[in-house]
C-alpha positions as CSV (number, residue, x, y, z in Angstrom):
1,X,-0.2,0.0,0.1
2,X,1.4,3.5,-0.8
3,X,0.8,7.0,0.0
4,X,1.0,10.0,-2.5
5,X,2.2,13.1,-0.8
6,X,1.6,16.6,-2.6
7,X,4.3,19.4,-2.6
8,X,3.0,21.3,-5.3
9,X,2.2,24.3,-2.7
10,X,6.2,24.2,-2.1
11,X,7.2,25.2,-5.9
12,X,6.8,28.9,-5.5
13,X,9.4,28.7,-2.7
14,X,11.8,28.1,-5.3
15,X,14.8,30.8,-4.8
16,X,12.7,32.5,-2.2
17,X,14.1,34.0,1.2
18,X,12.4,32.8,4.6
19,X,13.1,35.7,7.2
20,X,9.6,35.4,8.9
21,X,7.3,32.6,9.2
22,X,4.6,34.6,7.5
23,X,6.8,34.1,4.5
24,X,4.8,30.6,4.4
25,X,1.3,29.6,4.1
26,X,-0.7,26.9,6.3
27,X,-0.4,24.8,3.4
28,X,3.2,25.2,2.7
29,X,4.0,24.6,6.6
30,X,1.8,21.3,6.5
31,X,3.7,20.5,3.2
32,X,7.2,21.1,4.9
33,X,6.1,18.9,7.7
34,X,5.3,16.3,5.5
35,X,8.5,16.4,3.6
36,X,10.9,16.8,6.7
37,X,9.0,13.3,8.0
38,X,9.5,11.7,4.7
39,X,13.4,12.3,5.2
40,X,13.4,11.6,8.7
41,X,11.9,8.3,7.7
42,X,14.2,7.2,4.9
43,X,17.2,9.9,4.5
44,X,19.1,7.4,1.8
45,X,16.3,8.1,-0.5
46,X,17.5,11.8,-0.5
47,X,21.3,11.5,-0.2
48,X,22.0,13.7,-3.6
49,X,19.2,16.0,-3.5
50,X,21.7,18.9,-2.9
51,X,24.7,17.3,-4.7
52,X,26.8,20.2,-5.9
53,X,24.7,22.8,-4.1
54,X,26.7,25.3,-1.5
55,X,25.9,26.3,1.8
56,X,27.2,29.5,3.3
57,X,26.6,29.9,7.4
58,X,26.9,33.5,8.9
59,X,26.9,33.1,12.7
60,X,26.9,36.3,14.7
61,X,25.6,34.4,17.9
62,X,27.0,31.4,19.2
63,X,24.9,27.6,18.7
64,X,25.0,24.5,19.2
65,X,21.4,23.0,17.8
66,X,21.5,25.6,14.6
67,X,24.9,25.1,13.6
68,X,25.2,21.1,13.7
69,X,21.5,21.0,12.5
70,X,22.1,23.1,9.3
71,X,25.8,21.7,8.7
72,X,25.3,18.0,9.1
73,X,21.7,18.1,7.6
74,X,22.7,19.9,4.0
75,X,25.6,17.4,4.0
76,X,23.2,14.5,4.3
77,X,21.5,15.7,1.2
78,X,25.0,15.9,-1.0
79,X,25.9,19.6,-0.3
80,X,28.8,21.4,0.9
81,X,28.9,24.0,3.8
82,X,30.9,26.9,4.5
83,X,30.9,28.3,8.1
84,X,31.7,32.0,8.9
85,X,32.3,33.0,12.2
86,X,30.5,36.6,13.0
87,X,30.6,36.6,16.9
88,X,33.5,38.8,16.6
89,X,32.9,40.9,13.9
90,X,29.1,41.7,12.9
91,X,28.3,41.4,9.6
92,X,28.6,45.0,7.8
93,X,31.1,45.9,10.0
94,X,34.2,45.3,7.7
95,X,32.5,45.7,4.3
96,X,28.7,47.1,3.8
97,X,26.1,44.2,3.8
98,X,25.2,45.1,0.2
99,X,28.5,44.2,-1.1
100,X,29.1,41.1,1.5
101,X,25.5,39.5,0.2
102,X,26.7,40.2,-3.7
103,X,30.0,38.7,-3.3
104,X,28.8,35.5,-1.4
105,X,25.8,35.0,-4.3
106,X,29.1,34.3,-6.3
107,X,29.8,31.3,-4.6
108,X,26.9,30.0,-2.7
109,X,23.6,28.4,-3.3
110,X,21.5,29.7,-0.1
111,X,22.9,31.9,2.9
112,X,21.7,31.0,6.4
113,X,22.0,33.6,8.8
114,X,22.0,34.0,12.4
115,X,22.1,37.7,13.4
116,X,21.5,40.3,16.3
117,X,19.4,42.7,14.3
118,X,16.8,41.3,11.8
119,X,17.7,44.6,9.5
120,X,20.8,42.8,8.7
121,X,18.9,39.7,7.3
122,X,16.4,42.2,5.3
123,X,19.5,44.1,3.8
124,X,21.2,40.6,2.7
125,X,17.9,39.5,0.7
126,X,17.7,43.0,-0.9
127,X,21.0,42.6,-1.9
128,X,21.6,39.2,-2.4
129,X,20.1,36.8,-5.7
130,X,20.3,33.6,-3.6
131,X,17.9,32.6,-0.9
132,X,18.6,34.1,2.8
133,X,17.4,31.7,5.7
134,X,16.6,33.1,9.1
135,X,18.6,30.9,11.7
136,X,17.3,33.6,14.4
137,X,17.2,37.3,14.6
138,X,15.9,39.6,17.4
139,X,12.2,39.1,16.5
140,X,12.0,35.8,14.6
141,X,13.4,32.7,14.4
142,X,11.3,30.5,11.9
143,X,13.2,27.4,11.7
144,X,12.4,26.7,15.3
145,X,8.7,27.1,14.9
146,X,8.9,24.9,11.6
147,X,10.4,21.9,14.0
148,X,7.8,22.6,16.8
149,X,5.2,22.6,14.4
150,X,6.4,19.3,13.3
151,X,7.1,17.9,16.9
152,X,3.5,18.7,17.9
153,X,2.3,16.6,14.8
154,X,4.5,13.6,15.6
155,X,2.7,13.7,18.9
156,X,-0.6,13.8,17.7
157,X,-1.6,17.6,17.7
158,X,-3.3,18.8,14.9
159,X,-2.1,22.4,14.2
160,X,-5.4,23.7,13.5
161,X,-6.7,22.8,16.5
162,X,-4.0,23.2,19.1
163,X,-3.6,24.9,21.9
164,X,-0.1,26.1,22.5
165,X,1.0,27.5,25.8
166,X,3.6,30.1,26.4
167,X,4.8,30.8,29.8
168,X,7.7,33.3,30.2
169,X,9.3,36.4,28.3
170,X,7.1,37.5,25.2
171,X,10.6,37.1,22.8
172,X,11.2,36.4,19.5
173,X,10.2,32.6,19.8
174,X,7.2,33.2,21.4
175,X,6.5,36.0,18.7
176,X,6.9,33.2,16.0
177,X,4.8,30.9,17.7
178,X,1.9,33.0,17.4
179,X,2.8,33.3,13.9
180,X,2.6,29.4,13.6
181,X,-1.1,29.5,15.4
182,X,-2.3,32.4,13.4
183,X,-1.4,31.1,10.2
184,X,-2.5,27.4,10.6
185,X,-5.5,28.4,12.6
186,X,-4.4,27.0,15.9
187,X,-4.7,28.8,19.2
188,X,-2.2,29.9,21.9
189,X,-2.1,31.5,25.0
190,X,0.9,33.8,25.9
191,X,1.6,34.3,29.7
192,X,4.2,37.0,30.5
193,X,4.4,39.5,33.0
194,X,3.0,43.0,32.1
195,X,6.3,44.4,31.5
196,X,7.6,41.7,29.0
197,X,4.7,41.0,26.5
198,X,5.4,40.3,23.1
199,X,6.0,43.3,20.9
200,X,2.9,45.4,20.1
201,X,3.6,46.3,16.8
202,X,4.1,42.8,15.4
203,X,1.4,41.4,17.9
204,X,-1.0,43.5,15.9
205,X,0.2,41.9,12.5
206,X,-0.3,38.9,13.7
207,X,-3.6,39.3,15.3
208,X,-4.7,40.3,11.9
209,X,-3.6,37.0,10.5
210,X,-5.6,35.2,13.3
211,X,-8.7,36.8,12.6
212,X,-8.5,36.0,9.0
213,X,-8.1,32.4,9.9
214,X,-10.2,31.5,12.8
215,X,-7.2,31.5,15.0
216,X,-7.3,33.0,19.0
217,X,-4.0,34.3,20.4
218,X,-4.7,35.3,24.4
219,X,-1.9,37.5,25.6
220,X,-2.4,37.4,29.7
221,X,-0.5,37.8,32.9
222,X,-3.0,35.0,34.5
223,X,-1.1,31.8,34.2
224,X,-4.4,29.7,35.0
225,X,-5.4,30.6,31.4
226,X,-3.1,27.5,30.1
227,X,-5.8,25.2,31.6
228,X,-6.3,22.5,28.9
229,X,-3.4,23.5,26.6
230,X,-1.5,20.5,24.4
231,X,2.0,21.9,25.3
232,X,3.5,24.4,27.6
233,X,6.6,25.9,26.2
234,X,8.9,28.5,27.8
235,X,12.8,30.3,26.8
236,X,15.8,31.7,28.4
237,X,14.8,34.8,30.6
238,X,17.8,36.4,29.4
239,X,18.5,35.7,25.8
240,X,21.9,35.9,23.9
241,X,23.2,39.3,23.8
242,X,21.1,40.8,26.4
243,X,23.1,41.5,29.7
244,X,21.6,40.3,33.0
245,X,18.9,42.2,34.4
246,X,18.0,41.4,37.8
247,X,14.4,43.2,37.4
248,X,13.3,40.8,34.8
249,X,14.4,38.0,36.3
250,X,12.5,38.8,39.5
251,X,9.2,40.0,37.5
252,X,9.3,36.3,35.6
253,X,10.3,34.2,38.8
254,X,6.5,33.3,39.0
255,X,6.2,31.9,35.9
256,X,9.3,29.4,36.3
257,X,7.7,25.9,35.0
258,X,7.6,23.7,37.6
259,X,4.9,20.8,38.1
260,X,2.6,22.8,39.5
261,X,2.3,24.8,36.1
262,X,2.4,22.0,34.2
263,X,-0.6,20.5,36.7
264,X,-2.7,23.6,35.2
265,X,-2.4,22.5,31.5
266,X,-3.5,18.9,32.5
267,X,-2.4,15.5,33.0
268,X,-1.6,15.0,28.9
269,X,0.4,18.4,28.2
270,X,3.5,18.0,26.8
271,X,6.8,20.4,28.0
272,X,8.7,22.0,25.5
273,X,11.5,24.4,25.0
274,X,13.9,25.8,22.6
275,X,17.2,25.5,24.4
276,X,19.7,25.9,25.8
277,X,17.9,25.5,29.0
278,X,18.9,27.4,32.0
279,X,17.8,24.8,34.9
280,X,16.3,26.1,38.0
281,X,15.2,29.7,36.3
282,X,12.8,29.1,33.7
283,X,12.1,25.4,34.3
284,X,13.0,22.7,36.9
285,X,14.5,19.4,36.8
286,X,11.4,17.6,37.5
287,X,9.7,19.1,34.5
288,X,12.2,19.1,31.7
289,X,13.5,15.6,32.4
290,X,9.9,14.2,32.8
291,X,8.1,11.9,30.5
292,X,6.0,15.0,29.2
293,X,9.2,16.8,28.2
294,X,9.9,16.5,24.5
295,X,12.5,19.4,24.2
296,X,14.9,16.7,22.5
297,X,12.6,15.7,19.9
298,X,12.3,19.5,18.9
299,X,15.8,19.8,18.6
300,X,16.2,16.4,16.3
301,X,13.4,17.9,14.3
302,X,15.4,21.6,13.5
303,X,17.3,19.0,11.2
304,X,14.4,17.4,9.3
305,X,12.3,20.8,9.2
306,X,15.4,22.8,7.7
307,X,16.3,20.0,5.1
308,X,12.7,20.0,3.9
309,X,12.8,24.0,3.7
310,X,16.4,23.8,2.0
311,X,14.7,21.3,-0.7
312,X,12.0,24.1,-1.5
313,X,14.1,26.9,-1.8
314,X,16.7,25.2,-4.1
315,X,14.1,23.5,-6.1
316,X,15.4,20.5,-5.3
317,X,11.6,18.8,-4.1
318,X,11.0,15.2,-5.1
319,X,10.7,14.9,-8.6
320,X,8.0,12.0,-8.9
321,X,5.7,14.4,-11.0
322,X,2.2,14.3,-12.2
323,X,0.8,16.2,-14.6
324,X,0.0,18.8,-12.1
325,X,1.8,18.1,-8.8
326,X,5.2,17.5,-7.3
327,X,4.7,14.2,-5.6
328,X,6.6,11.6,-3.7
329,X,5.6,7.9,-3.2
330,X,6.0,6.6,0.1
331,X,5.6,2.9,1.1
332,X,3.3,3.1,4.2
333,X,4.5,0.0,5.7
334,X,7.9,1.7,5.9
335,X,6.9,5.2,7.5
336,X,6.7,5.3,11.1
337,X,3.7,6.2,13.2
C-alpha cells in the first residue's frame, strides 16, 4: 500500500528567502512537515538531493543545535557547507552588507544567517540573488517554529486545533509561535509579566492574520489561562546578547515552569523548550527531565524541518511528478507512526 504526498504548494518557494514564518502559507507549513517526516524516515532516498549545492552560514551568535543541524543536515543531502564565524565581527562591520551579499551570491546557492538585528537579514535579502534563511534574529526564529510544528504533529496534535501555551518572556520565539498559530488556525495563550509582553506592533500584525484564519491568540498575565493546553512552552529569560537584568528575572520568577504549572495545563500536556535551558530559572529539572518533556524531539526535528526548507528554496523537491503536482510515493509500511 502506498501514500502519495503532494508538494506542489512548495514549488513557489524556489529562490525565496524565509525571514519570518509569515513568508509561508498554512499549506506550505503542512507540506514542509510532510517532507521533513519523509526524510526522517528514509534519508538514503534523499542523499543526492543537494549534490553540487553550496550553503554559506553566517553566525553572529553562538550555537549548538542551529549550527549542527544545518551543517550535518545539508551534508546528508549531498551539499557542501562553509561556516563564517561573525561573533567577533558583525556582518556589515568590515564592509557594507550589500557588498557582502553580492560577493557571497557568486559562491553560494543559499545563505543561512543567525544575527542580532533582523535588519541585517533584510539587507542581505535585498542585495543578494540567492535565498536567505533566518536562523534567528531579534524578532523571529522561523526554523525553530517549523521544527516545533513538526514535533507537535508527531505527538498527535493537529495544528489547526492546537492550544499552545507560552509561559515566560514574550521574545522572538514567542512571537514566531504566535505566527504559527495564526497562520495554521490554531490557538495560543501567551502568559508573561505585564512588562515583558510580545512586541505590540508585530503582535497587531499577527492578530490580523489570526482573525482571517479563525485562530485565537490570547496575551495575558494570568497563568491559569493555560488550562487545557496541549503543550507548555518556555525559553530562557535572558536572551543571547542581552545583559543580565535582575528586575526582569524577578518579574519572571512566578512563571518558572514547575510541576504545579504543568498540572494547570493538564495531565497529558507536553513540555517544550527551544534550548539551551537554564535549569532552575525558567524550568526545573522535574519538568524538563519528565516524560512530558519533548525538548529533544524538538532539537532533532530542527535538522529535518530545515532540510525540507532547503529542498524547497533550492528547487530540489522530490521529482516524482504528475501532470499537476510534485509528489513523492512513500511506502506506508516503512513510514514510522
